[in-house]
mmCIF file of the C-alpha atoms, coordinates in Angstrom:
data_MODEL
# 
_entry.id   MODEL 
# 
loop_
_atom_site.group_PDB 
_atom_site.id 
_atom_site.type_symbol 
_atom_site.label_atom_id 
_atom_site.label_alt_id 
_atom_site.label_comp_id 
_atom_site.label_asym_id 
_atom_site.label_entity_id 
_atom_site.label_seq_id 
_atom_site.pdbx_PDB_ins_code 
_atom_site.Cartn_x 
_atom_site.Cartn_y 
_atom_site.Cartn_z 
_atom_site.occupancy 
_atom_site.B_iso_or_equiv 
_atom_site.pdbx_formal_charge 
_atom_site.auth_seq_id 
_atom_site.auth_comp_id 
_atom_site.auth_asym_id 
_atom_site.auth_atom_id 
_atom_site.pdbx_PDB_model_num 
ATOM 1   C CA . UNK A 1 1   ? 138.483 -127.681 -3.627  1.00 0.00 ? 1   UNK A CA 1 
ATOM 2   C CA . UNK A 1 2   ? 136.374 -127.738 -0.475  1.00 0.00 ? 2   UNK A CA 1 
ATOM 3   C CA . UNK A 1 3   ? 137.878 -129.176 2.818   1.00 0.00 ? 3   UNK A CA 1 
ATOM 4   C CA . UNK A 1 4   ? 136.424 -132.646 3.602   1.00 0.00 ? 4   UNK A CA 1 
ATOM 5   C CA . UNK A 1 5   ? 133.814 -132.895 6.265   1.00 0.00 ? 5   UNK A CA 1 
ATOM 6   C CA . UNK A 1 6   ? 135.058 -134.475 9.478   1.00 0.00 ? 6   UNK A CA 1 
ATOM 7   C CA . UNK A 1 7   ? 134.690 -138.235 9.827   1.00 0.00 ? 7   UNK A CA 1 
ATOM 8   C CA . UNK A 1 8   ? 132.411 -139.246 12.655  1.00 0.00 ? 8   UNK A CA 1 
ATOM 9   C CA . UNK A 1 9   ? 134.567 -142.145 13.421  1.00 0.00 ? 9   UNK A CA 1 
ATOM 10  C CA . UNK A 1 10  ? 137.477 -139.788 14.161  1.00 0.00 ? 10  UNK A CA 1 
ATOM 11  C CA . UNK A 1 11  ? 135.163 -137.913 16.588  1.00 0.00 ? 11  UNK A CA 1 
ATOM 12  C CA . UNK A 1 12  ? 134.301 -141.179 18.472  1.00 0.00 ? 12  UNK A CA 1 
ATOM 13  C CA . UNK A 1 13  ? 138.058 -142.162 18.590  1.00 0.00 ? 13  UNK A CA 1 
ATOM 14  C CA . UNK A 1 14  ? 139.138 -138.884 20.254  1.00 0.00 ? 14  UNK A CA 1 
ATOM 15  C CA . UNK A 1 15  ? 139.035 -138.461 23.943  1.00 0.00 ? 15  UNK A CA 1 
ATOM 16  C CA . UNK A 1 16  ? 136.467 -135.965 25.234  1.00 0.00 ? 16  UNK A CA 1 
ATOM 17  C CA . UNK A 1 17  ? 138.788 -133.179 25.909  1.00 0.00 ? 17  UNK A CA 1 
ATOM 18  C CA . UNK A 1 18  ? 139.758 -133.063 22.154  1.00 0.00 ? 18  UNK A CA 1 
ATOM 19  C CA . UNK A 1 19  ? 136.454 -133.674 20.603  1.00 0.00 ? 19  UNK A CA 1 
ATOM 20  C CA . UNK A 1 20  ? 135.661 -129.906 20.486  1.00 0.00 ? 20  UNK A CA 1 
ATOM 21  C CA . UNK A 1 21  ? 138.822 -128.885 18.859  1.00 0.00 ? 21  UNK A CA 1 
ATOM 22  C CA . UNK A 1 22  ? 138.087 -128.657 15.038  1.00 0.00 ? 22  UNK A CA 1 
ATOM 23  C CA . UNK A 1 23  ? 141.845 -128.643 14.083  1.00 0.00 ? 23  UNK A CA 1 
ATOM 24  C CA . UNK A 1 24  ? 142.378 -132.010 15.788  1.00 0.00 ? 24  UNK A CA 1 
ATOM 25  C CA . UNK A 1 25  ? 139.418 -133.618 14.176  1.00 0.00 ? 25  UNK A CA 1 
ATOM 26  C CA . UNK A 1 26  ? 140.490 -132.179 10.810  1.00 0.00 ? 26  UNK A CA 1 
ATOM 27  C CA . UNK A 1 27  ? 143.885 -133.606 11.250  1.00 0.00 ? 27  UNK A CA 1 
ATOM 28  C CA . UNK A 1 28  ? 142.507 -137.008 12.012  1.00 0.00 ? 28  UNK A CA 1 
ATOM 29  C CA . UNK A 1 29  ? 140.157 -136.843 9.022   1.00 0.00 ? 29  UNK A CA 1 
ATOM 30  C CA . UNK A 1 30  ? 143.119 -136.037 6.813   1.00 0.00 ? 30  UNK A CA 1 
ATOM 31  C CA . UNK A 1 31  ? 144.839 -139.043 7.905   1.00 0.00 ? 31  UNK A CA 1 
ATOM 32  C CA . UNK A 1 32  ? 141.977 -141.480 7.511   1.00 0.00 ? 32  UNK A CA 1 
ATOM 33  C CA . UNK A 1 33  ? 140.643 -140.284 4.091   1.00 0.00 ? 33  UNK A CA 1 
ATOM 34  C CA . UNK A 1 34  ? 142.296 -141.556 0.990   1.00 0.00 ? 34  UNK A CA 1 
ATOM 35  C CA . UNK A 1 35  ? 144.124 -138.868 -1.102  1.00 0.00 ? 35  UNK A CA 1 
ATOM 36  C CA . UNK A 1 36  ? 141.793 -139.210 -4.083  1.00 0.00 ? 36  UNK A CA 1 
ATOM 37  C CA . UNK A 1 37  ? 138.169 -140.135 -4.910  1.00 0.00 ? 37  UNK A CA 1 
ATOM 38  C CA . UNK A 1 38  ? 139.230 -142.781 -7.508  1.00 0.00 ? 38  UNK A CA 1 
ATOM 39  C CA . UNK A 1 39  ? 138.411 -145.923 -5.690  1.00 0.00 ? 39  UNK A CA 1 
ATOM 40  C CA . UNK A 1 40  ? 134.900 -144.713 -4.839  1.00 0.00 ? 40  UNK A CA 1 
ATOM 41  C CA . UNK A 1 41  ? 134.337 -143.991 -8.416  1.00 0.00 ? 41  UNK A CA 1 
ATOM 42  C CA . UNK A 1 42  ? 135.208 -147.394 -9.916  1.00 0.00 ? 42  UNK A CA 1 
ATOM 43  C CA . UNK A 1 43  ? 133.584 -149.179 -6.969  1.00 0.00 ? 43  UNK A CA 1 
ATOM 44  C CA . UNK A 1 44  ? 130.501 -147.159 -7.225  1.00 0.00 ? 44  UNK A CA 1 
ATOM 45  C CA . UNK A 1 45  ? 130.459 -146.048 -3.579  1.00 0.00 ? 45  UNK A CA 1 
ATOM 46  C CA . UNK A 1 46  ? 127.611 -143.529 -4.079  1.00 0.00 ? 46  UNK A CA 1 
ATOM 47  C CA . UNK A 1 47  ? 127.342 -142.408 -0.465  1.00 0.00 ? 47  UNK A CA 1 
ATOM 48  C CA . UNK A 1 48  ? 131.037 -141.773 -0.338  1.00 0.00 ? 48  UNK A CA 1 
ATOM 49  C CA . UNK A 1 49  ? 130.933 -139.809 -3.597  1.00 0.00 ? 49  UNK A CA 1 
ATOM 50  C CA . UNK A 1 50  ? 128.037 -137.766 -2.349  1.00 0.00 ? 50  UNK A CA 1 
ATOM 51  C CA . UNK A 1 51  ? 129.921 -136.698 0.801   1.00 0.00 ? 51  UNK A CA 1 
ATOM 52  C CA . UNK A 1 52  ? 133.654 -136.453 -0.291  1.00 0.00 ? 52  UNK A CA 1 
ATOM 53  C CA . UNK A 1 53  ? 133.575 -135.948 -4.085  1.00 0.00 ? 53  UNK A CA 1 
ATOM 54  C CA . UNK A 1 54  ? 133.855 -132.045 -3.655  1.00 0.00 ? 54  UNK A CA 1 
ATOM 55  C CA . UNK A 1 55  ? 136.937 -132.461 -1.425  1.00 0.00 ? 55  UNK A CA 1 
ATOM 56  C CA . UNK A 1 56  ? 138.881 -135.350 -3.015  1.00 0.00 ? 56  UNK A CA 1 
ATOM 57  C CA . UNK A 1 57  ? 140.489 -135.083 -6.469  1.00 0.00 ? 57  UNK A CA 1 
ATOM 58  C CA . UNK A 1 58  ? 140.182 -137.330 -9.437  1.00 0.00 ? 58  UNK A CA 1 
ATOM 59  C CA . UNK A 1 59  ? 143.206 -138.769 -11.039 1.00 0.00 ? 59  UNK A CA 1 
ATOM 60  C CA . UNK A 1 60  ? 143.999 -141.289 -13.869 1.00 0.00 ? 60  UNK A CA 1 
ATOM 61  C CA . UNK A 1 61  ? 143.382 -143.933 -11.178 1.00 0.00 ? 61  UNK A CA 1 
ATOM 62  C CA . UNK A 1 62  ? 139.546 -143.538 -11.743 1.00 0.00 ? 62  UNK A CA 1 
ATOM 63  C CA . UNK A 1 63  ? 139.772 -144.694 -15.289 1.00 0.00 ? 63  UNK A CA 1 
ATOM 64  C CA . UNK A 1 64  ? 142.538 -147.225 -14.629 1.00 0.00 ? 64  UNK A CA 1 
ATOM 65  C CA . UNK A 1 65  ? 140.485 -148.944 -11.955 1.00 0.00 ? 65  UNK A CA 1 
ATOM 66  C CA . UNK A 1 66  ? 137.342 -148.814 -14.077 1.00 0.00 ? 66  UNK A CA 1 
ATOM 67  C CA . UNK A 1 67  ? 139.188 -150.441 -17.128 1.00 0.00 ? 67  UNK A CA 1 
ATOM 68  C CA . UNK A 1 68  ? 140.650 -153.128 -14.759 1.00 0.00 ? 68  UNK A CA 1 
ATOM 69  C CA . UNK A 1 69  ? 137.161 -153.841 -13.467 1.00 0.00 ? 69  UNK A CA 1 
ATOM 70  C CA . UNK A 1 70  ? 135.695 -154.107 -17.037 1.00 0.00 ? 70  UNK A CA 1 
ATOM 71  C CA . UNK A 1 71  ? 133.315 -151.277 -16.526 1.00 0.00 ? 71  UNK A CA 1 
ATOM 72  C CA . UNK A 1 72  ? 133.233 -149.852 -20.078 1.00 0.00 ? 72  UNK A CA 1 
ATOM 73  C CA . UNK A 1 73  ? 130.282 -147.653 -19.461 1.00 0.00 ? 73  UNK A CA 1 
ATOM 74  C CA . UNK A 1 74  ? 132.056 -145.998 -16.663 1.00 0.00 ? 74  UNK A CA 1 
ATOM 75  C CA . UNK A 1 75  ? 135.275 -145.563 -18.613 1.00 0.00 ? 75  UNK A CA 1 
ATOM 76  C CA . UNK A 1 76  ? 133.280 -143.906 -21.327 1.00 0.00 ? 76  UNK A CA 1 
ATOM 77  C CA . UNK A 1 77  ? 131.568 -141.627 -18.801 1.00 0.00 ? 77  UNK A CA 1 
ATOM 78  C CA . UNK A 1 78  ? 134.919 -140.542 -17.355 1.00 0.00 ? 78  UNK A CA 1 
ATOM 79  C CA . UNK A 1 79  ? 136.238 -139.910 -20.880 1.00 0.00 ? 79  UNK A CA 1 
ATOM 80  C CA . UNK A 1 80  ? 133.221 -137.688 -21.750 1.00 0.00 ? 80  UNK A CA 1 
ATOM 81  C CA . UNK A 1 81  ? 132.910 -135.845 -18.293 1.00 0.00 ? 81  UNK A CA 1 
ATOM 82  C CA . UNK A 1 82  ? 136.453 -135.726 -16.864 1.00 0.00 ? 82  UNK A CA 1 
ATOM 83  C CA . UNK A 1 83  ? 139.810 -134.626 -18.189 1.00 0.00 ? 83  UNK A CA 1 
ATOM 84  C CA . UNK A 1 84  ? 142.211 -136.917 -16.303 1.00 0.00 ? 84  UNK A CA 1 
ATOM 85  C CA . UNK A 1 85  ? 142.224 -139.634 -18.799 1.00 0.00 ? 85  UNK A CA 1 
ATOM 86  C CA . UNK A 1 86  ? 144.229 -142.801 -18.056 1.00 0.00 ? 86  UNK A CA 1 
ATOM 87  C CA . UNK A 1 87  ? 147.694 -144.331 -17.586 1.00 0.00 ? 87  UNK A CA 1 
ATOM 88  C CA . UNK A 1 88  ? 149.223 -147.470 -18.958 1.00 0.00 ? 88  UNK A CA 1 
ATOM 89  C CA . UNK A 1 89  ? 147.723 -149.258 -16.028 1.00 0.00 ? 89  UNK A CA 1 
ATOM 90  C CA . UNK A 1 90  ? 144.423 -149.060 -17.634 1.00 0.00 ? 90  UNK A CA 1 
ATOM 91  C CA . UNK A 1 91  ? 145.495 -151.055 -20.668 1.00 0.00 ? 91  UNK A CA 1 
ATOM 92  C CA . UNK A 1 92  ? 147.350 -153.560 -18.560 1.00 0.00 ? 92  UNK A CA 1 
ATOM 93  C CA . UNK A 1 93  ? 144.443 -154.019 -16.208 1.00 0.00 ? 93  UNK A CA 1 
ATOM 94  C CA . UNK A 1 94  ? 142.056 -154.629 -19.100 1.00 0.00 ? 94  UNK A CA 1 
ATOM 95  C CA . UNK A 1 95  ? 144.493 -157.050 -20.754 1.00 0.00 ? 95  UNK A CA 1 
ATOM 96  C CA . UNK A 1 96  ? 145.013 -159.008 -17.512 1.00 0.00 ? 96  UNK A CA 1 
ATOM 97  C CA . UNK A 1 97  ? 141.332 -159.382 -16.565 1.00 0.00 ? 97  UNK A CA 1 
ATOM 98  C CA . UNK A 1 98  ? 139.896 -160.413 -19.950 1.00 0.00 ? 98  UNK A CA 1 
ATOM 99  C CA . UNK A 1 99  ? 138.194 -157.138 -20.724 1.00 0.00 ? 99  UNK A CA 1 
ATOM 100 C CA . UNK A 1 100 ? 138.813 -157.155 -24.334 1.00 0.00 ? 100 UNK A CA 1 
ATOM 101 C CA . UNK A 1 101 ? 136.142 -154.682 -25.299 1.00 0.00 ? 101 UNK A CA 1 
ATOM 102 C CA . UNK A 1 102 ? 137.625 -152.224 -22.799 1.00 0.00 ? 102 UNK A CA 1 
ATOM 103 C CA . UNK A 1 103 ? 141.143 -152.688 -24.289 1.00 0.00 ? 103 UNK A CA 1 
ATOM 104 C CA . UNK A 1 104 ? 139.904 -152.089 -27.784 1.00 0.00 ? 104 UNK A CA 1 
ATOM 105 C CA . UNK A 1 105 ? 138.147 -148.826 -26.724 1.00 0.00 ? 105 UNK A CA 1 
ATOM 106 C CA . UNK A 1 106 ? 141.229 -147.719 -24.872 1.00 0.00 ? 106 UNK A CA 1 
ATOM 107 C CA . UNK A 1 107 ? 143.337 -148.230 -27.997 1.00 0.00 ? 107 UNK A CA 1 
ATOM 108 C CA . UNK A 1 108 ? 140.752 -146.201 -30.043 1.00 0.00 ? 108 UNK A CA 1 
ATOM 109 C CA . UNK A 1 109 ? 140.755 -143.310 -27.634 1.00 0.00 ? 109 UNK A CA 1 
ATOM 110 C CA . UNK A 1 110 ? 144.081 -143.232 -25.851 1.00 0.00 ? 110 UNK A CA 1 
ATOM 111 C CA . UNK A 1 111 ? 146.538 -144.873 -28.210 1.00 0.00 ? 111 UNK A CA 1 
ATOM 112 C CA . UNK A 1 112 ? 149.310 -142.521 -26.950 1.00 0.00 ? 112 UNK A CA 1 
ATOM 113 C CA . UNK A 1 113 ? 149.162 -144.020 -23.558 1.00 0.00 ? 113 UNK A CA 1 
ATOM 114 C CA . UNK A 1 114 ? 149.392 -147.679 -24.598 1.00 0.00 ? 114 UNK A CA 1 
ATOM 115 C CA . UNK A 1 115 ? 152.326 -149.920 -23.920 1.00 0.00 ? 115 UNK A CA 1 
ATOM 116 C CA . UNK A 1 116 ? 151.677 -152.975 -26.053 1.00 0.00 ? 116 UNK A CA 1 
ATOM 117 C CA . UNK A 1 117 ? 154.852 -154.868 -25.110 1.00 0.00 ? 117 UNK A CA 1 
ATOM 118 C CA . UNK A 1 118 ? 153.991 -154.822 -21.466 1.00 0.00 ? 118 UNK A CA 1 
ATOM 119 C CA . UNK A 1 119 ? 150.354 -155.591 -22.135 1.00 0.00 ? 119 UNK A CA 1 
ATOM 120 C CA . UNK A 1 120 ? 151.450 -158.561 -24.170 1.00 0.00 ? 120 UNK A CA 1 
ATOM 121 C CA . UNK A 1 121 ? 153.488 -159.878 -21.194 1.00 0.00 ? 121 UNK A CA 1 
ATOM 122 C CA . UNK A 1 122 ? 150.606 -159.511 -18.906 1.00 0.00 ? 122 UNK A CA 1 
ATOM 123 C CA . UNK A 1 123 ? 148.175 -161.159 -21.430 1.00 0.00 ? 123 UNK A CA 1 
ATOM 124 C CA . UNK A 1 124 ? 150.653 -164.059 -21.750 1.00 0.00 ? 124 UNK A CA 1 
ATOM 125 C CA . UNK A 1 125 ? 150.962 -164.471 -17.945 1.00 0.00 ? 125 UNK A CA 1 
ATOM 126 C CA . UNK A 1 126 ? 147.170 -164.766 -17.584 1.00 0.00 ? 126 UNK A CA 1 
ATOM 127 C CA . UNK A 1 127 ? 146.556 -166.660 -20.793 1.00 0.00 ? 127 UNK A CA 1 
ATOM 128 C CA . UNK A 1 128 ? 144.395 -164.070 -22.439 1.00 0.00 ? 128 UNK A CA 1 
ATOM 129 C CA . UNK A 1 129 ? 144.387 -165.420 -26.044 1.00 0.00 ? 129 UNK A CA 1 
ATOM 130 C CA . UNK A 1 130 ? 141.909 -162.761 -27.411 1.00 0.00 ? 130 UNK A CA 1 
ATOM 131 C CA . UNK A 1 131 ? 144.148 -159.941 -26.053 1.00 0.00 ? 131 UNK A CA 1 
ATOM 132 C CA . UNK A 1 132 ? 147.205 -161.514 -27.403 1.00 0.00 ? 132 UNK A CA 1 
ATOM 133 C CA . UNK A 1 133 ? 145.798 -161.742 -30.928 1.00 0.00 ? 133 UNK A CA 1 
ATOM 134 C CA . UNK A 1 134 ? 144.923 -158.012 -30.695 1.00 0.00 ? 134 UNK A CA 1 
ATOM 135 C CA . UNK A 1 135 ? 148.348 -156.970 -29.381 1.00 0.00 ? 135 UNK A CA 1 
ATOM 136 C CA . UNK A 1 136 ? 150.697 -159.186 -31.343 1.00 0.00 ? 136 UNK A CA 1 
ATOM 137 C CA . UNK A 1 137 ? 150.574 -157.006 -34.527 1.00 0.00 ? 137 UNK A CA 1 
ATOM 138 C CA . UNK A 1 138 ? 151.344 -153.859 -32.350 1.00 0.00 ? 138 UNK A CA 1 
ATOM 139 C CA . UNK A 1 139 ? 154.758 -155.034 -31.124 1.00 0.00 ? 139 UNK A CA 1 
ATOM 140 C CA . UNK A 1 140 ? 158.199 -155.708 -32.655 1.00 0.00 ? 140 UNK A CA 1 
ATOM 141 C CA . UNK A 1 141 ? 159.590 -159.220 -32.980 1.00 0.00 ? 141 UNK A CA 1 
ATOM 142 C CA . UNK A 1 142 ? 162.103 -158.790 -30.230 1.00 0.00 ? 142 UNK A CA 1 
ATOM 143 C CA . UNK A 1 143 ? 159.200 -157.655 -27.834 1.00 0.00 ? 143 UNK A CA 1 
ATOM 144 C CA . UNK A 1 144 ? 157.509 -160.989 -28.156 1.00 0.00 ? 144 UNK A CA 1 
ATOM 145 C CA . UNK A 1 145 ? 160.237 -162.992 -26.423 1.00 0.00 ? 145 UNK A CA 1 
ATOM 146 C CA . UNK A 1 146 ? 159.368 -161.673 -22.791 1.00 0.00 ? 146 UNK A CA 1 
ATOM 147 C CA . UNK A 1 147 ? 155.851 -162.736 -23.441 1.00 0.00 ? 147 UNK A CA 1 
ATOM 148 C CA . UNK A 1 148 ? 156.968 -166.261 -24.503 1.00 0.00 ? 148 UNK A CA 1 
ATOM 149 C CA . UNK A 1 149 ? 159.033 -166.399 -21.315 1.00 0.00 ? 149 UNK A CA 1 
ATOM 150 C CA . UNK A 1 150 ? 156.080 -165.257 -19.106 1.00 0.00 ? 150 UNK A CA 1 
ATOM 151 C CA . UNK A 1 151 ? 153.749 -167.966 -20.858 1.00 0.00 ? 151 UNK A CA 1 
ATOM 152 C CA . UNK A 1 152 ? 156.431 -170.703 -20.180 1.00 0.00 ? 152 UNK A CA 1 
ATOM 153 C CA . UNK A 1 153 ? 156.949 -169.698 -16.616 1.00 0.00 ? 153 UNK A CA 1 
ATOM 154 C CA . UNK A 1 154 ? 153.088 -169.913 -15.924 1.00 0.00 ? 154 UNK A CA 1 
ATOM 155 C CA . UNK A 1 155 ? 152.516 -173.126 -17.916 1.00 0.00 ? 155 UNK A CA 1 
ATOM 156 C CA . UNK A 1 156 ? 150.422 -171.757 -20.724 1.00 0.00 ? 156 UNK A CA 1 
ATOM 157 C CA . UNK A 1 157 ? 151.090 -174.042 -23.632 1.00 0.00 ? 157 UNK A CA 1 
ATOM 158 C CA . UNK A 1 158 ? 148.159 -172.594 -25.634 1.00 0.00 ? 158 UNK A CA 1 
ATOM 159 C CA . UNK A 1 159 ? 149.847 -169.211 -25.382 1.00 0.00 ? 159 UNK A CA 1 
ATOM 160 C CA . UNK A 1 160 ? 153.053 -170.462 -26.685 1.00 0.00 ? 160 UNK A CA 1 
ATOM 161 C CA . UNK A 1 161 ? 151.231 -172.207 -29.594 1.00 0.00 ? 161 UNK A CA 1 
ATOM 162 C CA . UNK A 1 162 ? 149.563 -168.915 -30.382 1.00 0.00 ? 162 UNK A CA 1 
ATOM 163 C CA . UNK A 1 163 ? 152.666 -166.808 -30.200 1.00 0.00 ? 163 UNK A CA 1 
ATOM 164 C CA . UNK A 1 164 ? 155.087 -169.123 -32.014 1.00 0.00 ? 164 UNK A CA 1 
ATOM 165 C CA . UNK A 1 165 ? 154.177 -167.992 -35.447 1.00 0.00 ? 165 UNK A CA 1 
ATOM 166 C CA . UNK A 1 166 ? 157.823 -167.403 -36.435 1.00 0.00 ? 166 UNK A CA 1 
ATOM 167 C CA . UNK A 1 167 ? 161.255 -168.485 -35.099 1.00 0.00 ? 167 UNK A CA 1 
ATOM 168 C CA . UNK A 1 168 ? 162.210 -167.034 -31.761 1.00 0.00 ? 168 UNK A CA 1 
ATOM 169 C CA . UNK A 1 169 ? 165.026 -167.615 -29.362 1.00 0.00 ? 169 UNK A CA 1 
ATOM 170 C CA . UNK A 1 170 ? 163.555 -169.904 -26.774 1.00 0.00 ? 170 UNK A CA 1 
ATOM 171 C CA . UNK A 1 171 ? 166.450 -170.197 -24.304 1.00 0.00 ? 171 UNK A CA 1 
ATOM 172 C CA . UNK A 1 172 ? 164.957 -168.017 -21.593 1.00 0.00 ? 172 UNK A CA 1 
ATOM 173 C CA . UNK A 1 173 ? 161.451 -169.585 -22.097 1.00 0.00 ? 173 UNK A CA 1 
ATOM 174 C CA . UNK A 1 174 ? 162.973 -173.118 -21.641 1.00 0.00 ? 174 UNK A CA 1 
ATOM 175 C CA . UNK A 1 175 ? 164.791 -171.922 -18.602 1.00 0.00 ? 175 UNK A CA 1 
ATOM 176 C CA . UNK A 1 176 ? 161.625 -170.378 -17.122 1.00 0.00 ? 176 UNK A CA 1 
ATOM 177 C CA . UNK A 1 177 ? 159.663 -173.505 -17.781 1.00 0.00 ? 177 UNK A CA 1 
ATOM 178 C CA . UNK A 1 178 ? 162.230 -175.798 -16.187 1.00 0.00 ? 178 UNK A CA 1 
ATOM 179 C CA . UNK A 1 179 ? 162.707 -173.448 -13.200 1.00 0.00 ? 179 UNK A CA 1 
ATOM 180 C CA . UNK A 1 180 ? 159.035 -173.431 -12.487 1.00 0.00 ? 180 UNK A CA 1 
ATOM 181 C CA . UNK A 1 181 ? 158.498 -177.170 -13.045 1.00 0.00 ? 181 UNK A CA 1 
ATOM 182 C CA . UNK A 1 182 ? 156.296 -176.676 -16.035 1.00 0.00 ? 182 UNK A CA 1 
ATOM 183 C CA . UNK A 1 183 ? 156.493 -180.175 -17.398 1.00 0.00 ? 183 UNK A CA 1 
ATOM 184 C CA . UNK A 1 184 ? 154.036 -179.717 -20.218 1.00 0.00 ? 184 UNK A CA 1 
ATOM 185 C CA . UNK A 1 185 ? 155.776 -176.608 -21.527 1.00 0.00 ? 185 UNK A CA 1 
ATOM 186 C CA . UNK A 1 186 ? 159.136 -178.388 -21.510 1.00 0.00 ? 186 UNK A CA 1 
ATOM 187 C CA . UNK A 1 187 ? 157.672 -181.276 -23.410 1.00 0.00 ? 187 UNK A CA 1 
ATOM 188 C CA . UNK A 1 188 ? 156.024 -178.793 -25.946 1.00 0.00 ? 188 UNK A CA 1 
ATOM 189 C CA . UNK A 1 189 ? 159.363 -176.898 -26.406 1.00 0.00 ? 189 UNK A CA 1 
ATOM 190 C CA . UNK A 1 190 ? 161.324 -180.038 -26.802 1.00 0.00 ? 190 UNK A CA 1 
ATOM 191 C CA . UNK A 1 191 ? 158.868 -181.383 -29.280 1.00 0.00 ? 191 UNK A CA 1 
ATOM 192 C CA . UNK A 1 192 ? 159.218 -178.223 -31.256 1.00 0.00 ? 192 UNK A CA 1 
ATOM 193 C CA . UNK A 1 193 ? 162.909 -178.897 -31.636 1.00 0.00 ? 193 UNK A CA 1 
ATOM 194 C CA . UNK A 1 194 ? 164.344 -176.443 -29.132 1.00 0.00 ? 194 UNK A CA 1 
ATOM 195 C CA . UNK A 1 195 ? 167.156 -178.822 -28.183 1.00 0.00 ? 195 UNK A CA 1 
ATOM 196 C CA . UNK A 1 196 ? 169.570 -178.205 -31.157 1.00 0.00 ? 196 UNK A CA 1 
ATOM 197 C CA . UNK A 1 197 ? 172.430 -177.087 -28.924 1.00 0.00 ? 197 UNK A CA 1 
ATOM 198 C CA . UNK A 1 198 ? 173.601 -178.528 -25.760 1.00 0.00 ? 198 UNK A CA 1 
ATOM 199 C CA . UNK A 1 199 ? 174.021 -175.016 -24.161 1.00 0.00 ? 199 UNK A CA 1 
ATOM 200 C CA . UNK A 1 200 ? 170.154 -174.538 -24.452 1.00 0.00 ? 200 UNK A CA 1 
ATOM 201 C CA . UNK A 1 201 ? 169.268 -177.691 -22.430 1.00 0.00 ? 201 UNK A CA 1 
ATOM 202 C CA . UNK A 1 202 ? 172.016 -177.891 -19.980 1.00 0.00 ? 202 UNK A CA 1 
ATOM 203 C CA . UNK A 1 203 ? 171.209 -174.698 -17.937 1.00 0.00 ? 203 UNK A CA 1 
ATOM 204 C CA . UNK A 1 204 ? 167.491 -175.701 -17.971 1.00 0.00 ? 204 UNK A CA 1 
ATOM 205 C CA . UNK A 1 205 ? 168.501 -179.059 -16.603 1.00 0.00 ? 205 UNK A CA 1 
ATOM 206 C CA . UNK A 1 206 ? 170.328 -177.220 -13.742 1.00 0.00 ? 206 UNK A CA 1 
ATOM 207 C CA . UNK A 1 207 ? 167.381 -175.030 -12.958 1.00 0.00 ? 207 UNK A CA 1 
ATOM 208 C CA . UNK A 1 208 ? 165.060 -178.047 -12.882 1.00 0.00 ? 208 UNK A CA 1 
ATOM 209 C CA . UNK A 1 209 ? 167.261 -179.941 -10.486 1.00 0.00 ? 209 UNK A CA 1 
ATOM 210 C CA . UNK A 1 210 ? 167.757 -176.891 -8.261  1.00 0.00 ? 210 UNK A CA 1 
ATOM 211 C CA . UNK A 1 211 ? 163.919 -176.689 -7.986  1.00 0.00 ? 211 UNK A CA 1 
ATOM 212 C CA . UNK A 1 212 ? 163.550 -180.346 -7.341  1.00 0.00 ? 212 UNK A CA 1 
ATOM 213 C CA . UNK A 1 213 ? 161.338 -180.800 -10.390 1.00 0.00 ? 213 UNK A CA 1 
ATOM 214 C CA . UNK A 1 214 ? 162.208 -184.480 -11.180 1.00 0.00 ? 214 UNK A CA 1 
ATOM 215 C CA . UNK A 1 215 ? 159.695 -184.812 -14.086 1.00 0.00 ? 215 UNK A CA 1 
ATOM 216 C CA . UNK A 1 216 ? 161.409 -181.988 -15.804 1.00 0.00 ? 216 UNK A CA 1 
ATOM 217 C CA . UNK A 1 217 ? 164.931 -183.376 -15.075 1.00 0.00 ? 217 UNK A CA 1 
ATOM 218 C CA . UNK A 1 218 ? 163.787 -186.715 -16.771 1.00 0.00 ? 218 UNK A CA 1 
ATOM 219 C CA . UNK A 1 219 ? 162.688 -185.009 -19.872 1.00 0.00 ? 219 UNK A CA 1 
ATOM 220 C CA . UNK A 1 220 ? 165.869 -182.986 -20.245 1.00 0.00 ? 220 UNK A CA 1 
# 
């Protein structure tokens, strides 16, 4: 790999006695340049690529960033022309940012890298219903409960409705909703009958009181 050309801004920053010393300028350049070319790739910084691509390595970050940005064409180009592939961050970024077609494509070409349980939690946090529908058949029952908790903590009743297709332990979800003052979620969970046992409601009441969420305290 070629050494990077010196940055002119580094030359301007150096005092005149040092400007003629190549090792000093090279050292300044090495501190200022990012370690990889990845960000320039997924942000389409063509001038940066033209100058620094020969001296900066690609990593999985190029495809990860492209997937998170929803740039399916660029993801496909990297797959066809580069060997780095992607990491689980590509799947998580696509799920979080509503790039469902990218998520589908990644599952088709890099299924061994996927982490559907983590992706389900991220999709629940961001209320990405389409991604949830896609991911739900790919996780075990016990892996759904962290996603329920994430949805409750963030106030996403629609996500809870979508995920509650069979019985789950909702203790942690009720606690998360109470702690974060998610009144609508608490109402929804109480309406679904998650008050059978006193031990389930009492800790939630404490969490709501500690957080000053009076509406939730009244419900509980």
